[in-house]
C-alpha positions, -999 to +999 in steps of 0.1 A: -390-639+906-418-614+917-404-589+891-408-619+864-442-628+876-453-591+873-439-586+840-455-619+822-488-613+838-493-575+832-470-568+803-498-574+777-526-553+795-495-523+800-488-528+764-523-524+753-528-494+775-499-477+758-512-485+724-546-473+736-528-441+751-510-436+718-541-437+697-559-411+717-530-391+723-526-390+683-565-387+676-564-354+697-539-340+677-557-320+646-525-326+621-535-355+595-497-360+593-499-383+623-515-408+607-483-426+594-473-429+631-500-453+639-504-490+627-519-498+596-550-512+615-556-479+633-552-454+605-587-454+593-603-447+624-577-419+628-586-405+594-625-405+601-621-389+635-595-361+625-610-327+613-579-321+591-579-352+572-617-337+560-610-331+524-646-308+521-630-287+495-626-318+467-648-338+453-632-367+466-621-374+497-583-388+487-571-394+523-600-414+531-597-434+499-560-442+505-565-453+541-599-468+545-606-480+510-571-493+496-551-523+514-519-507+533-498-532+507-510-513+481-493-480+488-470-478+459-501-479+437-518-453+457-487-432+450-484-441+414-521-434+406-518-400+424-491-387+407-509-399+374-542-380+383-522-350+393-504-351+358-535-354+341-552-326+360-523-305+352-525-312+315-562-302+316-553-271+329-530-260+303-558-275+278-583-251+297-557-223+291-561-227+252-601-217+257-592-192+285-567-172+264-590-162+233-618-151+251-598-128+273-587-113+240-621-111+231-628-092+262-600-069+258-607-063+223-644-053+232-632-031+261-610-012+236-579-021+255-544-010+243-520-043+239-500-031+270-528-032+295-538-063+280-507-079+282-501-073+321-538-078+329-557-104+309-530-118+290-511-122+323-542-136+339-545-162+310-507-172+310-508-174+350-542-192+356-530-225+365-505-210+389-530-183+400-559-207+406-534-237+425-521-209+449-556-197+456-567-234+460-538-241+485-538-209+504-574-206+513-571-239+532-553-233+568-535-271+562-523-265+527-508-228+527-473-246+526-483-257+489-489-222+481-455-209+497-440-238+480-456-236+446-452-198+444-417-199+455-405-229+437-420-219+405-404-180+409-369-199+414-376-223+385-388-195+361-360-171+371-332-196+367-337-224+345-361-212+322-340-177+321-307-196+320-318-220+293-331-188+274-292-175+275-276-207+267-299-207+235-287-173+222-268-142+238-286-111+233-290-074+251-319-069+274-341-038+275-329-019+304-357-001+317-383-030+316-359-052+328-348-031+361-387-023+361-398-058+368-367-070+390-376-041+413-414-046+412-405-085+416-382-080+445-407-057+463-435-084+457-409-111+477-400-090+503-436-085+511-446-121+511-415-128+531-428-103+558-462-119+556-445-152+567-424-137+590-456-122+610-475-155+601-508-134+595-519-110+573-550-087+580-580-074+554-563-042+550-528-056+543-542-081+517-557-048+499-523-034+499-505-061+485-529-065+457-525-028+448-487-033+444-498-049+410-520-021+404-489+002+405-469-021+388-496-022+357-497+020+360-459+020+359-459+000+328-489+021+314-470+054+320-435+042+307-452+029+272-468+064+271-435+083+275-417+055+253-444+062+223-442+100+226-405+099+224-407+072+197-432+098+178-409+126+180-379+110+169-397+098+137-411+130+130-376+144+134-362+117+111-395+125+087-385+161+083-350+156+069-345+155+034-347+116+019-340+099-013-374+091-030-377+051-030-386+042-065-394+006-052-422+017-028-442+030-059-445-005-072-470-028-065-466-051-038-474-089-033-493-078-004-516-054-023-522-083-048-535-106-022-571-094-019-576-097-057-561-132-054-585-142-026-613-125-046-604-144-077-605-179-061-636-175-044-662-201-052-687-184-077-718-197-058-720-190-019-718-220-001-736-227+033-729-255+057-759-272+071-764-268+109-761-303+114-726-302+095-715-271+119-725-288+147-705-319+143-676-299+126-670-278+155-670-308+182-642-326+165-611-316+181-588-333+155-579-311+125-571-340+098-548-315+079-524-313+110-529-349+119-512-360+088-481-336+093-477-343+127-451-367+142-462-397+162-454-383+197-478-355+188-501-380+177-501-400+211-508-369+230-532-358+212-553-393+214-546-390+252-560-352+250-591-358+227-616-367+254-608-340+273-608-317+245-642-331+231-659-323+267-639-287+265-654-281+230-688-293+244-689-269+275-670-238+270-677-213+245-646-197+226-646-163+209-614-158+186-611-121+176-584-130+153-609-156+130-628-136+103-663-150+118-651-144+153-654-186+159-694-181+157-706-215+155-743-214+162-757-248+169-728-250+193-729-218+209-766-222+213-755-258+230-732-237+250-761-218+267-771-252+284-738-269+289-717-242+303-740-229+332-743-267+343-707-270+343-704-240+363-729-253+387-714-285+391-682-272+396-685-241+418-673-253+453-667-290+446-705-293+435-717-282+467-749-268+450-753-295+426-779-311+448-790-276+461-829-276+466-848-245+462-870-241+495-863-278+495-884-286+467-872-275+434-835-286+424-813-258+412-794-277+386-834-280+369-839-242+369-803-241+352-812-261+326-847-245+320-832-213+317-805-225+294-829-243+275-849-210+270-822-189+259-806-211+236-840-216+217-842-175+214-807-176+203-811-201+179-841-186+164-832-151+162-795-159+144-778-174+113-749-195+107-730-172+088-730-139+108-725-135+143-750-114+166-738-081+181-742-096+216-713-124+204-690-109+229-713-122+256-702-158+246-666-146+255-677-137+292-696-169+295-664-191+283-643-171+308-662-179+336-665-216+326-630-220+322-618-199+353-641-223+373-629-252+355-594-244+360-600-237+397-620-270+402-588-287+384-562-269+406-585-277+441-585-316+432-544-313+425-540-294+458-558-324+477-540-347+457-507-333+469-519-332+501-527-368+503-492-376+487-477-356+514-492-375+540-487-407+526-451-400+519-446-381+554-435-352+532-440-314+537-468-296+518-438-271+509-416-296+493-446-308+474-452-274+461-416-266+452-413-297+431-442-314+420-466-283+417-440-258+407-424-282+379-462-289+367-473-253+365-438-242+350-431-264+324-453-252+299-434-217+304-402-235+299-411-250+266-427-216+250-398-192+263-372-216+250-389-220+215-392-180+215-355-179+217-348-204+195-371-185+168-350-152+175-374-136+202-349-140+235-357-107+248-396-111+248-389-148+263-368-135+292-391-107+301-419-132+302-398-151+331-395-121+353-427-101+344-452-129+345-446-143+378-451-111+396-490-114+387-490-149+397-475-146+435-494-111+440-529-128+430-522-159+441-515-150+475-537-119+479-569-135+463-565-168+485-560-149+515-593-129+504-610-159+498-603-171+534-611-140+549-646-138+534-653-175+546-638-172+582-644-135+590-608-131+607-571-125+598-554-153+581-530-174+598-499-183+572-473-205+592-445-217+574-440-252+577-404-258+593-372-239+579-376-250+542-400-217+538-370-197+546-347-213+524-372-208+495-377-171+503-338-167+508-329-184+476-357-168+454-341-132+468-306-141+464-313-152+427-330-122+421-303-098+436-277-115+419-296-107+382-301-076+395-265-068+401-252-088+373-272-081+343-264-042+344-228-048+351-226-065+317-245-038+303-276-055+299-258-084+278-263-119+289-249-150+276-239-186+282-221-178+313-249-163+329-271-192+318-246-218+331-245-199+365-286-199+366-287-235+364-258-244+388-277-222+411-311-241+408-293-274+411-276-260+445-310-246+459-330-281+449-301-301+470-301-276+499-339-277+503-340-316+503-314-318+524-335-294+549-365-314+541-352-346+555-335-330+584-300-333+571-293-297+572-304-282+601-309-246+609-312-232+648 
């Protein structure tokens, strides 16, 4: 009876004390993942008092929105909205690349870079911008480093298995032996170096610079091999030209290409026509091409309507210099407007708008200074240029467009990382599994479609080279620049600790896929076909099953 009396009298208080103990114990942890172990009523307080739940690197504290503003019964809606916003942000990143790449091409043309150097530097940066900026945003924050590991390794496995396998299934072909072996050796070196960084759990400034220098060595190797190849080709052509040849009577005939200049001249308007400034501005801000709109199917039109508001804003903020166009895409009224809008977009995007409300000496707003300087420069350019001819300094607009695009892509990548971190907290999933699935798939789906299209058009060798060559740049600069950014902020070595065993599954799977291709392809005399493609696809699906079983602790490693 005494026991029953004590039990009935003190049990509620004991339970209350235990709840308080558990709550304060959870509050003492620095990991935001602990929030889902609490009752719904205590989650908001936990989020407010846990430093790991603060999202200072994003425009919105999504974890605070999920647990303090939205009721617990709307968790499915929260997840749905999160996935939708991530999809929209990834789409915006790919739309931004459309303005990123022409500016990079214009910069490389202004610097008189060869196609090879431009391909492994500026073009690689343009194609891998979403992957690089996502990895940099993730690895520069201690609590989301797993996203970077999952995204880079996950994208590497996806591209080298699913994309490469799909290309091999589309058409059998022979690979260029030396470029393939070169890319595989450097990529395996980058993967091994990254594995060592994960194993040690830390990286210093000297090691980071050495890690980044790996890609510099790769670029030098590509340049030297290209020079040797071109010399051999020229010597071979000289030998062939020295041999007696049969005259080609057809070459003396006038070709159709020779007649094109005269045809173009014949059909030019007799009187010069110059568009008004107002018409140029309105036409350059219209993202819809009426001729293309009539030819395209309904699916394309629906997606175009979805992208049109974003494309309009990007046309308004980002100058694009296209060296392939006759006028280099010079739009005088719009380019003058860019001198105002582009700096303002950079100011409010840099570090999630941290400088948007900055006051100079506590009195003069920084954004007003940017606005006045932009208006002053815009007025000078408008008064000293014409609508018909770009100025001699037009290439500087390419630099402005490059910086603006880079900051906007970086801002979108930072929001994607924050949203995925919130999604992992809500669903109690690790950052690594979110990186290898949602982030890796989102960043790689564009490569998948473009490479498969290249293979269908008869360029499978170019497509497979893109699979193995581009991801070297993404991994080295994604990890390296992210570590440098964190070092400059903390002035200490970067701690990169993998989350559980999933990171090792990722590293081992990527290494195995590369070793298999490195051995199998030369044994087949560099001929790849359906058998190679089927094996790569099966390898990826096997890896994905093992990774998910590891995440849910069904497969355990001692």
